[in-house]
ROMAR-664313 format. One line per field, with one value per residue (C-alpha): residue in three letters; chain; x, z, y. Coordinates in nm, 4 decimals. Layout:
ROMAR-664313
type = (ALA/...)
mol = (A/...)
u = (X/...)
w = (Z/...)
v = (Y/...)
//
This chain:
ROMAR-664313
type = (MET/ARG/HIS/TYR/THR/LYS/LEU/TRP/THR/ALA/ALA/VAL/ILE/ALA/CYS/LEU/VAL/ALA/VAL/CYS/LEU/GLY/ALA/LEU/PHE/LEU/ARG/GLN/SER/PHE/GLN/LEU/THR/ALA/LEU/SER/ASP/ILE/VAL/GLN/SER/LEU/LEU/LEU/PHE/SER/GLY/THR/LEU/ALA/PHE/VAL/PRO/HIS/ALA/VAL/ARG/SER/ARG/GLY/ARG/VAL/ARG/LEU/PHE/TRP/SER/LEU/ILE/ALA/THR/GLY/MET/GLY/LEU/TRP/PHE/LEU/TYR/GLN/PHE/VAL/TRP/ILE/TYR/PHE/GLU/ILE/TRP/LEU/ARG/VAL/PRO/VAL/PRO/ASP/SER/CYS/ALA/GLY/ASP/VAL/VAL/LEU/PHE/LEU/HIS/ILE/VAL/PRO/LEU/MET/ALA/ALA/LEU/ALA/LEU/ARG/PRO/HIS/VAL/PRO/GLY/ASP/GLU/TYR/ALA/ALA/ARG/ILE/ARG/ARG/VAL/ASP/PHE/ALA/LEU/MET/ILE/VAL/TRP/TRP/GLY/TYR/LEU/TYR/VAL/TYR/PHE/VAL/ILE/PRO/TRP/GLN/TYR/VAL/VAL/LEU/ALA/ASN/GLU/PRO/TYR/ASP/HIS/ASN/LEU/ASN/PHE/LEU/TYR/LEU/ILE/GLU/LYS/ILE/ALA/LEU/LEU/SER/VAL/LEU/ALA/ILE/SER/TRP/SER/HIS/SER/ARG/GLY/ALA/TRP/LYS/LYS/PHE/TYR/ALA/ASN/LEU/PHE/GLY/ALA/CYS/LEU/ALA/TYR/ALA/VAL/SER/SER/HIS/TYR/ALA/ASN/TRP/ALA/ILE/GLY/ARG/HIS/THR/TYR/TYR/SER/GLY/SER/PHE/TYR/ASP/ILE/PRO/LEU/ALA/ALA/SER/MET/ALA/TRP/VAL/SER/ILE/ALA/GLY/LEU/TRP/THR/THR/ALA/ARG/GLU/PRO/GLU/SER/GLY/VAL/ARG/SER/VAL/SER/ALA/SER/HIS/GLY/VAL/TRP/LEU/ALA/ARG/VAL/GLY/MET/ILE/ALA/THR/PHE/SER/LEU/PRO/ILE/PHE/ALA/ALA/TRP/ALA/LEU/ILE/ASP/VAL/ALA/ILE/PRO/ALA/ARG/VAL/ARG/TYR/PHE/ARG/VAL/VAL/THR/THR/LEU/ALA/ALA/ALA/LEU/LEU/MET/GLY/LEU/MET/VAL/PHE/ILE/ARG/GLN/ARG/MET/LEU/ASP/ARG/GLU/LEU/LEU/ARG/LEU/VAL/THR/GLN/SER/GLN/ASP/SER/LEU/VAL/ASN/LEU/LYS/ARG/LEU/GLN/VAL/GLN/ILE/THR/GLU/SER/GLU/LYS/LEU/ALA/SER/ILE/GLY/GLN/LEU/VAL/ALA/GLY/VAL/ALA/HIS/GLU/LEU/ASN/ASN/PRO/ILE/THR/ALA/MET/LEU/GLY/TYR/SER/ASP/LEU/LEU/SER/CYS/THR/ALA/LEU/THR/ASP/GLU/GLN/LYS/ASN/LEU/ALA/VAL/LYS/ILE/SER/GLN/ASN/ALA/ARG/ARG/THR/ARG/SER/LEU/VAL/ALA/SER/LEU/LEU/SER/PHE/ALA/LYS/GLN/ARG/PRO/ALA/THR/MET/ALA/SER/LEU/ASP/LEU/ASN/GLY/LEU/LEU/ARG/THR/ALA/VAL/LYS/LEU/SER/GLN/PRO/GLN/ALA/GLN/GLY/LEU/LYS/MET/GLU/LEU/GLU/ALA/ASN/LEU/PRO/GLN/GLY/SER/LEU/LEU/VAL/GLN/ALA/ASP/SER/SER/GLN/LEU/LEU/GLN/VAL/PHE/VAL/GLN/ILE/ILE/ASP/ASP/ALA/LEU/ARG/ALA/VAL/SER/GLU/GLN/GLY/GLY/HIS/MET/LEU/LYS/VAL/SER/ALA/GLU/ARG/GLU/ASP/GLY/LEU/VAL/PHE/ILE/HIS/PHE/SER/ASP/PRO/ALA/ASP/ALA/SER/HIS/SER/SER/SER/HIS/SER/SER/LYS/PRO/GLY/GLN/CYS/GLN/GLN/ASP/ARG/ASN/VAL/SER/ARG/LEU/GLY/LEU/THR/ALA/CYS/GLN/GLU/ILE/LEU/ARG/GLN/HIS/GLN/GLY/SER/LEU/THR/TRP/ASN/ASP/ALA/VAL/THR/ALA/ILE/ARG/ILE/GLU/ILE/PRO/VAL/THR/SER/ALA/GLY/ALA/GLY/LYS/SER/ALA/GLU/PRO/ALA/PRO/VAL/TRP/GLN/PRO/GLN/PRO/SER/ALA)
mol = (A/A/A/A/A/A/A/A/A/A/A/A/A/A/A/A/A/A/A/A/A/A/A/A/A/A/A/A/A/A/A/A/A/A/A/A/A/A/A/A/A/A/A/A/A/A/A/A/A/A/A/A/A/A/A/A/A/A/A/A/A/A/A/A/A/A/A/A/A/A/A/A/A/A/A/A/A/A/A/A/A/A/A/A/A/A/A/A/A/A/A/A/A/A/A/A/A/A/A/A/A/A/A/A/A/A/A/A/A/A/A/A/A/A/A/A/A/A/A/A/A/A/A/A/A/A/A/A/A/A/A/A/A/A/A/A/A/A/A/A/A/A/A/A/A/A/A/A/A/A/A/A/A/A/A/A/A/A/A/A/A/A/A/A/A/A/A/A/A/A/A/A/A/A/A/A/A/A/A/A/A/A/A/A/A/A/A/A/A/A/A/A/A/A/A/A/A/A/A/A/A/A/A/A/A/A/A/A/A/A/A/A/A/A/A/A/A/A/A/A/A/A/A/A/A/A/A/A/A/A/A/A/A/A/A/A/A/A/A/A/A/A/A/A/A/A/A/A/A/A/A/A/A/A/A/A/A/A/A/A/A/A/A/A/A/A/A/A/A/A/A/A/A/A/A/A/A/A/A/A/A/A/A/A/A/A/A/A/A/A/A/A/A/A/A/A/A/A/A/A/A/A/A/A/A/A/A/A/A/A/A/A/A/A/A/A/A/A/A/A/A/A/A/A/A/A/A/A/A/A/A/A/A/A/A/A/A/A/A/A/A/A/A/A/A/A/A/A/A/A/A/A/A/A/A/A/A/A/A/A/A/A/A/A/A/A/A/A/A/A/A/A/A/A/A/A/A/A/A/A/A/A/A/A/A/A/A/A/A/A/A/A/A/A/A/A/A/A/A/A/A/A/A/A/A/A/A/A/A/A/A/A/A/A/A/A/A/A/A/A/A/A/A/A/A/A/A/A/A/A/A/A/A/A/A/A/A/A/A/A/A/A/A/A/A/A/A/A/A/A/A/A/A/A/A/A/A/A/A/A/A/A/A/A/A/A/A/A/A/A/A/A/A/A/A/A/A/A/A/A/A/A/A/A/A/A/A/A/A/A/A/A/A/A/A/A/A/A/A/A/A/A/A/A/A/A/A/A/A/A/A/A/A/A/A/A/A/A/A/A/A/A/A/A/A/A/A/A/A/A/A/A/A/A/A/A/A/A/A/A/A/A/A/A/A/A/A/A/A/A/A/A/A/A/A/A/A/A/A/A/A/A/A/A/A/A/A/A/A/A/A/A/A/A/A/A/A/A/A/A/A/A/A/A)
u = (3.4783/3.5473/3.9315/3.9299/3.7956/4.0586/4.3493/4.2326/4.1874/4.5770/4.6852/4.4889/4.6488/4.9919/4.9872/4.8571/5.1685/5.4008/5.2938/5.3345/5.6690/5.8114/5.6545/5.8510/6.1989/6.2348/6.3127/6.2119/6.2843/6.1651/6.1498/5.9103/5.7168/5.6419/5.5923/5.3468/5.1490/5.1735/5.0554/4.7566/4.6625/4.6605/4.4272/4.1827/4.1966/4.1163/3.8256/3.6761/3.6877/3.5566/3.2017/3.1969/3.0666/2.8020/2.6675/2.7044/2.5050/2.2322/1.9172/1.7513/1.7805/2.0618/2.2546/2.2584/2.3588/2.6941/2.7708/2.7656/3.0148/3.2154/3.2330/3.2999/3.5847/3.7110/3.7096/3.9235/4.1888/4.1949/4.3072/4.5652/4.7216/4.7512/4.9811/5.1677/5.1894/5.3600/5.5527/5.6866/5.6579/5.7581/5.9440/5.7973/5.5618/5.2114/5.1302/4.9133/4.6503/4.5859/4.3399/4.2766/4.1461/3.8030/3.8290/3.8749/3.5913/3.3363/3.4383/3.2103/2.9209/2.8404/2.8362/2.6167/2.3797/2.4265/2.3440/2.0311/1.9021/1.8457/1.8944/1.8361/1.4661/1.2214/0.9456/1.0304/0.7497/0.9108/0.9005/1.2375/1.2220/1.1580/1.4721/1.7095/1.5923/1.6512/2.0300/2.0765/1.9974/2.2263/2.5008/2.4610/2.4497/2.7688/2.9429/2.8041/2.9624/3.2922/3.2741/3.1817/3.4284/3.7245/3.7474/3.8050/4.0909/4.2527/4.1737/4.0381/4.2444/4.5354/4.6053/4.6761/4.6135/4.2076/4.1866/4.3586/4.1374/3.7986/3.8885/3.9524/3.6477/3.4272/3.5891/3.5253/3.1717/3.1277/3.2695/3.0624/2.7580/2.8580/2.9163/2.5961/2.4151/2.5690/2.5310/2.1324/2.1678/2.3485/2.0946/1.7548/1.9401/1.9760/2.1300/2.4185/2.3354/2.4058/2.7434/2.8361/2.7091/2.9135/3.2747/3.1844/3.1117/3.4294/3.6380/3.4988/3.5666/3.9010/3.9533/3.8040/4.0316/4.3258/4.2931/4.2162/4.5339/4.7245/4.5896/4.6931/5.0531/5.0805/5.0143/5.2754/5.5293/5.5589/5.3985/5.5367/5.4247/5.5208/5.4762/5.3093/5.0280/4.9483/4.8823/4.5533/4.4650/4.6032/4.4038/4.0773/4.1497/4.2133/3.8522/3.6791/3.7967/3.7910/3.4071/3.3105/3.5006/3.3245/2.9686/2.6798/2.4125/2.2626/1.8931/1.6910/1.6517/1.2829/1.1298/1.2707/1.0552/1.0113/1.0086/1.0821/0.7775/0.9181/1.2597/1.1590/0.9974/1.3000/1.5157/1.2983/1.3037/1.6744/1.6682/1.4355/1.6812/1.9870/1.7812/1.6650/2.0577/2.1704/2.0221/2.1970/2.5210/2.4759/2.3903/2.6820/2.9099/2.7986/2.8335/3.1605/3.3594/3.6693/3.7186/3.8700/3.5670/3.6643/3.5737/3.2501/3.1723/3.2515/3.0471/2.7432/2.7756/2.8150/2.5097/2.2949/2.4092/2.3492/2.0019/1.9499/2.0449/1.8731/1.5484/1.5175/1.5409/1.3153/1.0147/1.1241/1.0782/0.7293/0.6134/0.6541/0.5578/0.1766/0.1544/0.1977/-0.0607/-0.3361/-0.2294/-0.3351/-0.6199/-0.7522/-0.6778/-0.9175/-1.2160/-1.1779/-1.1703/-1.4973/-1.6689/-1.5835/-1.6837/-1.9918/-2.0709/-1.9840/-2.2270/-2.5088/-2.4259/-2.4212/-2.7723/-2.9219/-2.7682/-2.9456/-3.2548/-3.2511/-3.1490/-3.4575/-3.6645/-3.5666/-3.6354/-4.0017/-4.0271/-3.8839/-4.1677/-4.4065/-4.3814/-4.3514/-4.6708/-4.8300/-4.7359/-4.9774/-5.3397/-5.1799/-5.1159/-5.4632/-5.6578/-5.4154/-5.5484/-5.9295/-5.9377/-5.8149/-6.0864/-6.3232/-6.1887/-6.2819/-6.6530/-6.9130/-6.9531/-7.0959/-6.8797/-6.8961/-6.8025/-6.4847/-6.3457/-6.3808/-6.2101/-5.9216/-5.8919/-5.8658/-5.5595/-5.3870/-5.4060/-5.2895/-5.0282/-4.9226/-4.9271/-4.6915/-4.4577/-4.4616/-4.3392/-4.0951/-3.9410/-3.9663/-3.8218/-3.5093/-3.4907/-3.4905/-3.2191/-2.9664/-2.8134/-2.4801/-2.5628/-2.4518/-2.2629/-2.2835/-2.2326/-2.6243/-2.8051/-3.0555/-3.2258/-3.3646/-3.4083/-3.6372/-3.8394/-3.9238/-4.0211/-4.2264/-4.3988/-4.4640/-4.6052/-4.8624/-5.1257/-5.1330/-5.1413/-5.4225/-5.6402/-5.5479/-5.6516/-5.2912/-5.0247/-4.6942/-4.4533/-4.0668/-3.8509/-3.5097/-3.1941/-3.0356/-2.7668/-2.6824/-2.6547/-2.4036/-2.4035/-2.2263/-2.5741/-2.7748/-3.0177/-3.3049/-3.2381/-3.2480/-3.5754/-3.7424/-3.6514/-3.7563/-4.0967/-4.1341/-4.0845/-4.2799/-4.5836/-4.5198/-4.5292/-4.8339/-5.0085/-4.9210/-4.9517/-5.3447/-5.3924/-5.2927/-5.5155/-5.2303/-5.2693/-4.9341/-4.6014/-4.2865/-3.9820/-3.6502/-3.2658/-2.9616/-2.6158/-2.4028/-2.0598/-2.0105/-2.3469/-2.7039/-2.9949/-3.3228/-3.6679/-3.9806/-4.2252/-4.5503/-4.4769/-4.7114/-4.5250/-4.1567/-4.0776/-3.8440/-3.5906/-3.4889/-3.3524/-3.0979/-2.8739/-2.7993/-2.4155/-2.3605/-2.3843/-2.5196/-2.8072/-3.0958/-3.3634/-3.6771/-3.6805/-4.0326/-4.0200/-4.1936/-4.2239/-4.1164/-4.0655/-3.8648/-3.6555/-3.6235/-3.4850/-3.2507/-3.0886/-3.0473/-2.9101/-2.6735/-2.5421/-2.4599/-2.2964/-2.6092/-2.8615/-3.2502/-3.4212/-3.7817/-4.0221/-4.2699/-4.5601/-4.3555/-4.4442/-4.0725/-3.8310/-3.4664/-3.2103/-2.8308/-2.6268/-2.2537/-2.2180/-1.9146/-1.6559/-1.8375/-1.4856/-1.4155/-1.4948/-1.7517/-2.0621/-2.3467/-2.5933/-2.9232/-3.2284/-3.4874/-3.7523/-4.1556/-4.3399/-4.7232/-4.8522/-5.1862/-5.4872/-5.6578)
w = (0.2613/0.1469/0.0618/0.4004/0.6062/0.4327/0.4697/0.8850/0.9154/0.7507/1.0226/1.2575/1.1380/1.1196/1.4829/1.5593/1.3469/1.5674/1.8731/1.7411/1.6225/1.9283/2.1381/1.9169/1.8502/2.1637/2.4955/2.8328/2.8233/2.8385/2.4683/2.4560/2.7501/2.5467/2.2171/2.3727/2.5874/2.3298/2.0593/2.2748/2.3562/1.9748/1.9260/2.1925/2.0732/1.7186/1.8639/2.0365/1.7409/1.5117/1.6565/1.7147/1.3207/1.3892/1.6786/1.4687/1.2073/1.4107/1.5810/1.9038/2.0616/1.7889/1.8908/2.2262/2.1778/1.9723/2.2327/2.4896/2.3062/2.2416/2.5761/2.7216/2.4982/2.5886/2.9410/2.8520/2.6384/2.9454/3.1786/2.9306/3.0082/3.3893/3.2581/3.0488/3.3189/3.5369/3.2909/3.0578/3.2518/3.5938/3.4674/3.7376/3.7259/3.8017/4.1586/4.2573/4.4364/4.1717/4.2146/3.8095/3.8175/3.9020/3.5512/3.3938/3.6036/3.4849/3.1096/3.0845/3.2806/2.9587/2.7137/2.9072/2.8981/2.5321/2.4595/2.6947/2.4429/2.1822/1.8952/1.6654/1.7411/1.5732/1.7500/2.1225/2.3161/2.6447/2.8265/2.7862/3.0722/3.3017/3.1044/3.1954/3.5588/3.5216/3.3646/3.6260/3.8967/3.7970/3.7270/4.1129/4.1921/3.9941/4.1671/4.4958/4.4452/4.3633/4.6694/4.8897/4.7589/4.6312/4.7927/5.1750/5.1078/4.9339/5.1575/5.4889/5.5441/5.2794/5.1974/4.8020/4.8202/4.8838/4.6793/4.3847/4.4628/4.4607/4.2090/3.9478/4.0719/4.0178/3.7059/3.5625/3.6723/3.5181/3.1932/3.1916/3.2102/2.9157/2.6769/2.8216/2.6830/2.3316/2.2940/2.3579/2.1420/1.8507/1.8302/1.8348/1.5659/1.1833/0.8904/0.9936/1.3310/1.3904/1.1696/1.4366/1.7509/1.6329/1.5922/1.9077/2.0844/1.9352/2.0171/2.3949/2.4420/2.3343/2.5773/2.8227/2.7876/2.7129/3.0319/3.2511/3.1281/3.1768/3.5386/3.6055/3.4591/3.6766/3.9779/3.8702/3.8089/3.4715/3.2942/3.1335/2.8906/2.5302/2.6089/2.4242/2.6614/2.4878/2.1582/2.2213/2.4295/2.1503/1.8948/2.0702/2.0665/1.7025/1.6729/1.8158/1.6087/1.2661/1.3937/1.4316/1.0878/0.8693/1.0183/0.8484/1.1343/1.1757/1.1874/1.3238/1.0926/0.9794/1.0146/1.3488/1.6272/1.8781/2.2716/2.4375/2.6435/2.7859/2.7737/3.0117/3.2526/3.2916/3.3049/3.5887/3.7651/3.7559/3.8966/4.1831/4.2613/4.2864/4.5251/4.7334/4.7327/4.9768/5.2693/5.2150/5.1481/5.4897/5.7026/5.5385/5.6517/5.9827/6.0362/5.8613/6.1961/5.9632/5.8389/6.0235/6.2464/6.0156/5.6947/5.8355/5.9334/5.5977/5.4300/5.6263/5.6289/5.2301/5.1840/5.3911/5.1635/4.8319/4.9830/5.0532/4.6799/4.5387/4.7149/4.5961/4.2349/4.2664/4.4478/4.1308/3.9238/4.0885/4.0565/3.6949/3.6897/3.8768/3.6319/3.3215/3.4492/3.5435/3.2044/3.0293/3.2759/3.1593/2.8014/2.8489/2.9962/2.7413/2.4815/2.6490/2.6352/2.2912/2.2259/2.4131/2.1864/1.8389/1.9540/2.0256/1.6653/1.5098/1.6440/1.5392/1.2116/1.1551/1.2858/1.0501/0.7899/0.8532/0.8929/0.5238/0.3972/0.5646/0.4129/0.0574/0.1075/0.1666/-0.0462/-0.3653/-0.2629/-0.2435/-0.5630/-0.7551/-0.5640/-0.5760/-0.9592/-1.0088/-0.8143/-1.0124/-1.3495/-1.1894/-1.0846/-1.4054/-1.5863/-1.3368/-1.4612/-1.7795/-1.7334/-1.6995/-1.3287/-1.1435/-1.0052/-0.6682/-0.7902/-1.0102/-0.7024/-0.5179/-0.8017/-0.8622/-0.4298/-0.4936/-0.7765/-0.5500/-0.2340/-0.4670/-0.6212/-0.2979/-0.1573/-0.4523/-0.3714/-0.0108/-0.1252/-0.3487/-0.0532/0.1398/-0.1308/-0.1518/0.2189/0.2661/-0.0380/0.0608/-0.2591/-0.3372/-0.5580/-0.9311/-0.8993/-1.2282/-1.2865/-1.3281/-1.3100/-1.0337/-1.2131/-1.4922/-1.2035/-0.9854/-1.2865/-1.4172/-1.0402/-1.0391/-1.3687/-1.2068/-0.9279/-1.1232/-1.1165/-0.7224/-0.6967/-0.9162/-0.7253/-0.3823/-0.5709/-0.4899/-0.6655/-0.7484/-0.8385/-0.8732/-0.8482/-0.9785/-1.0796/-1.4016/-1.5167/-1.4198/-1.0664/-1.1217/-0.8585/-0.8330/-0.7814/-0.8946/-1.0778/-1.0315/-0.6610/-0.6560/-0.8693/-0.6222/-0.3329/-0.4842/-0.5675/-0.2469/-0.0777/-0.3197/-0.2422/0.1505/0.1420/-0.0741/0.1743/0.4727/0.3060/0.2056/0.5685/0.7043/0.4752/0.2282/-0.1260/-0.3026/-0.2477/-0.3614/-0.4612/-0.4485/-0.5026/-0.4443/-0.4466/-0.1457/0.0127/-0.2556/-0.1328/-0.3218/-0.0546/-0.1891/-0.0354/-0.0031/0.1716/0.1940/0.0966/0.3819/0.6484/0.7023/0.9744/0.6892/0.6992/1.0497/0.9460/0.6867/1.0008/1.0594/0.9629/0.6019/0.5541/0.9177/0.9195/1.1745/1.2432/1.4616/1.7655/1.7137/1.3184/1.2067/0.8121/0.6704/0.3439/0.4807/0.6683/0.3378/0.1405/0.4456/0.3883/0.0394/0.0717/0.3104/0.0287/-0.1535/0.1269/0.1886/0.4281/0.5098/0.7366/0.8319/1.0856/1.2824/1.0768/0.7460/0.5788/0.5307/0.4170/0.3468/0.1294/0.1359/-0.1418/-0.2265/-0.5599/-0.8011/-0.9592/-1.2616/-1.4602/-1.3994/-1.7870/-1.7228/-1.9390/-1.7005/-1.7391/-1.8496/-1.6242/-1.6812/-1.8731/-1.7945/-2.0530/-2.0048/-2.0836/-2.2749/-2.0651/-2.1300)
v = (0.6820/0.3391/0.4523/0.6387/0.2925/0.0820/0.3248/0.3569/-0.0608/-0.0885/0.1545/-0.0555/-0.4101/-0.2241/-0.1787/-0.5253/-0.6364/-0.4176/-0.5737/-0.9204/-0.8456/-0.6716/-0.9661/-1.2099/-1.0208/-0.8147/-0.8815/-0.7684/-0.3889/-0.0406/-0.0413/-0.3270/-0.1866/0.1871/-0.0030/-0.2060/0.0716/0.3125/0.0609/-0.0599/0.3317/0.3826/0.0798/0.1748/0.5443/0.3744/0.1803/0.4956/0.7140/0.4209/0.4690/0.8354/0.8775/0.6472/0.8398/1.1458/1.0191/0.8102/0.9539/0.8713/0.5053/0.4233/0.7534/0.6653/0.3199/0.4163/0.6792/0.4375/0.1974/0.4722/0.5640/0.2394/0.2241/0.5721/0.4591/0.1404/0.4071/0.6100/0.2913/0.2194/0.5966/0.4838/0.1818/0.4645/0.6848/0.4050/0.2258/0.5060/0.7987/0.6684/0.3755/0.1766/-0.1333/-0.0646/-0.1500/-0.4098/-0.1643/0.0849/0.3569/0.3311/-0.0067/0.1645/0.2617/-0.0587/-0.2105/0.0769/0.0691/-0.2511/-0.0741/0.1830/-0.1314/-0.3112/-0.0460/-0.0261/-0.3415/-0.3209/-0.0507/-0.3458/-0.0756/-0.3523/-0.3876/-0.1379/0.0286/-0.0542/-0.0478/-0.0243/0.3541/0.5179/0.6930/0.4095/0.2363/0.4924/0.4737/0.1090/0.1482/0.4105/0.1736/-0.1372/0.1685/0.2173/-0.1389/-0.2232/0.0637/-0.0564/-0.3888/-0.2394/-0.0278/-0.3117/-0.5715/-0.4068/-0.0647/-0.1754/-0.3594/-0.0555/0.2233/0.1393/-0.2148/-0.2169/-0.5724/-0.6783/-1.0433/-0.9671/-0.6850/-0.8588/-1.1578/-0.9435/-0.7185/-1.0149/-1.2155/-0.9207/-0.8131/-1.2011/-1.1522/-0.8785/-0.9864/-1.3097/-1.0536/-0.8472/-1.1871/-1.2898/-1.0134/-1.0199/-1.3516/-1.2996/-1.0078/-1.1838/-1.4500/-1.2268/-1.0027/-1.0155/-0.8614/-0.5811/-0.5737/-0.9899/-0.9314/-0.6650/-0.8594/-1.1469/-0.9559/-0.7706/-1.0798/-1.2367/-0.9414/-0.9367/-1.3383/-1.2578/-1.0291/-1.1889/-1.5228/-1.3187/-1.0902/-1.3845/-1.5622/-1.2120/-1.2030/-1.5379/-1.4649/-1.1834/-1.3816/-1.6106/-1.3193/-1.4390/-1.1274/-0.8402/-0.5491/-0.6383/-1.0081/-1.3135/-1.2257/-0.9069/-1.0504/-1.1567/-0.8309/-0.6442/-0.8550/-0.8262/-0.3973/-0.4286/-0.6397/-0.4169/-0.1029/-0.3174/-0.4167/-0.0374/0.1041/-0.1809/-0.1845/-0.0612/-0.1303/0.2554/0.1833/-0.0890/-0.4077/-0.4524/-0.7893/-0.8566/-1.0114/-0.7245/-0.8750/-0.5491/-0.5604/-0.8672/-0.7139/-0.4632/-0.6904/-0.8878/-0.5955/-0.4147/-0.8015/-0.7461/-0.4013/-0.5147/-0.8400/-0.5709/-0.3506/-0.6157/-0.7960/-0.5088/-0.6261/-0.9668/-0.7954/-0.5829/-0.9221/-1.0876/-0.7967/-0.8438/-1.2141/-1.2121/-1.1941/-1.2877/-0.9491/-0.6435/-0.4360/-0.1410/-0.3597/-0.4752/-0.1236/0.0156/-0.1910/-0.1623/0.2252/0.1548/-0.0751/0.1929/0.4894/0.2516/0.1454/0.4940/0.5997/0.3134/0.3354/0.6890/0.5680/0.2754/0.5217/0.7813/0.4834/0.3832/0.7381/0.7317/0.4075/0.5560/0.8310/0.6084/0.3633/0.6828/0.8053/0.4566/0.4249/0.7761/0.7067/0.3707/0.5721/0.7907/0.5188/0.3426/0.6478/0.6954/0.3634/0.3496/0.6946/0.5269/0.2360/0.4855/0.6659/0.3071/0.1939/0.5618/0.5367/0.1638/0.3167/0.6385/0.4027/0.1508/0.4456/0.5850/0.2289/0.2173/0.5937/0.4886/0.1977/0.4003/0.7143/0.4417/0.2939/0.6281/0.7446/0.5126/0.6513/1.0329/0.9754/0.8336/1.1090/1.3783/1.2149/1.1697/1.5238/1.6459/1.4413/1.5878/1.9365/1.9304/1.8110/2.0340/2.1261/2.4115/2.6842/2.5264/2.1928/2.3304/2.4924/2.1775/1.9471/2.2440/2.2012/1.8459/1.8652/2.0998/1.9145/1.6036/1.7703/1.8895/1.5770/1.4239/1.7043/1.5864/1.2424/1.3571/1.5636/1.2131/1.0254/1.2792/1.2680/0.8899/0.8427/1.1212/1.1125/1.3251/1.6181/1.6339/1.9670/2.1896/2.5582/2.7001/3.0470/3.0690/3.3280/3.0768/2.8007/3.0672/3.1842/2.7938/2.7100/3.0371/2.9321/2.5659/2.7297/2.9341/2.7138/2.6590/3.0029/3.0927/2.8036/2.9744/3.3100/3.4720/3.6428/3.4974/3.7705/3.7169/4.0140/3.9135/4.1071/4.1635/3.9298/3.5828/3.4281/3.1194/2.8717/2.5191/2.3220/2.0316/2.1769/1.9000/1.9033/2.2782/2.2826/2.0885/2.2973/2.5962/2.4483/2.2952/2.6638/2.8147/2.5974/2.5596/2.9421/3.0122/2.8169/2.9699/3.3086/3.1804/3.0667/3.4454/3.5934/3.7145/3.7740/3.7668/3.5917/3.7489/3.5701/3.8196/3.7744/3.9616/3.8951/4.0171/3.9133/3.6150/3.5147/3.4579/3.5650/3.4510/3.5314/3.4155/3.6158/3.8353/4.1860/4.2891/4.1366/4.2574/4.0102/3.8480/4.1197/4.0671/3.7288/3.9191/3.9862/3.6127/3.5363/3.4081/3.0288/2.9503/2.7472/2.8242/2.6324/2.6670/2.4421/2.3614/2.3196/1.9972/2.0650/1.7663/1.9519/2.2150/2.0032/1.8126/2.1140/2.2027/1.8809/1.9492/2.2963/2.1701/1.9329/2.3080/2.4724/2.6859/2.7238/2.7688/2.9927/3.0164/3.1855/2.9922/3.0781/3.0008/3.3433/3.4608/3.2316/3.2920/3.0665/3.1572/2.9727/3.0684/3.2042/3.1408/3.3728/3.5103/3.5308/3.1524/3.1034/2.8384/2.7954/2.7899/2.4652/2.5869/2.5805/2.2917/2.4796/2.4551/2.3903/2.3832/2.0502/2.0167/1.9542/1.6157)
//
């Protein structure tokens, strides 16, 4: 690609050298005119093609920028064909009032629109759709100026002197505006973009100065195609072509300060100024009695048509702004609602954290008297007592253990520590829980039976947490069944559809069977449940992707836990083994 660019650059320089040699060694003739017009056409065609690869390789705003630059160069190249048509094809001088002059005037408009895109600035915040409306508004305004000042002396009342004067003056203003925008872009860019803007500014400045002096020479009847006045013109064309060939500016430069918000405000202000200038031009057309009436009438009609078109564009722009404002207001309202909701959640979280700290402190304080009660109840059981006294001592021990289990649940609920997952066998864990609960069952004069399947039920779980859950549930279920006159609690487990279902129920009560119809993994909770122990168990099971369901009387409880693949090849963690402690 670099070799191809060097050859292209060499061809551009050769064309410029040909123009210089022609101006130095050839006299005014058809050959010199043909040489100058054709070479300048080649230079402008080269400048147009130089920006096409950048547009193809770029995206978004940068692609539009290069496309507009290529469009502006293409219009300049098209205007050069007007000179070829008259001077080479017809072999006559280009007339003073030429219909192709509008192409020369309009070729700067895409260049200014491209610069207004500011492709060197990353993260442009200004709305692209609104910017396009502003661009269209400015293009219509520039076209209106040409129709207002130039067209009347070309088609309404033919007059070469005001035509040339207005065209040259308006074209000069347009070139000054282009150079001003280029200077601003140059000063606010860096890196490859700064270099490109500098080259483009130099080329446009050279063209503006040389075209001004060429027009001055035409007015003095000293200009002819191929003269010395064409050398700086051809140099500016070659400069643009080389700038397009050698630039590497294809993406916005990082670190450039983005002022797109203020840029959008100023662009909108310029558009509003252009719109409000229409009544001034209309009043000028009515007041200026020095111009022909036909010209005044044409300018008034043109102003009314432009006001209608630009007013419609302003209305469309305002509608877009209203919709954008409504969207922003809606987003702000949603953000405010979400912020209030977040504040409520934070407040609730702080309350829960405070409650958790309070519960943890109270639970720790309760552990000491509970331990003393258990110790004294065990000592009391070892002394000589009557049967009634022994029953009372056993009830004291059972309720103390139940209170200790409740305190443990309070601590677990307050801490909410994450579970340490490992592969373990639920069958062994359930047998251990049943053995640990046998003393309470005996004290309640109840039978505790475990009906577990053969083989292993492997799950990913925290063994200590699940053991705490099973013991808590068995204790609550034993008490509930005893209060309702039952004499047996059955613990059973089964595997189905990748889940392990564990039931704690009174065989005499078949109400638990209806709960099996609920969806696997779905956590159901009665609205009026106030049992803290089961609530804490439910929180632990949620950490294990499981669920807990119970009925109002807590005589039928079901647990669902996802089972792991039996062929995973991982050894199961042994369940905690219960060993009876010798009585004191």
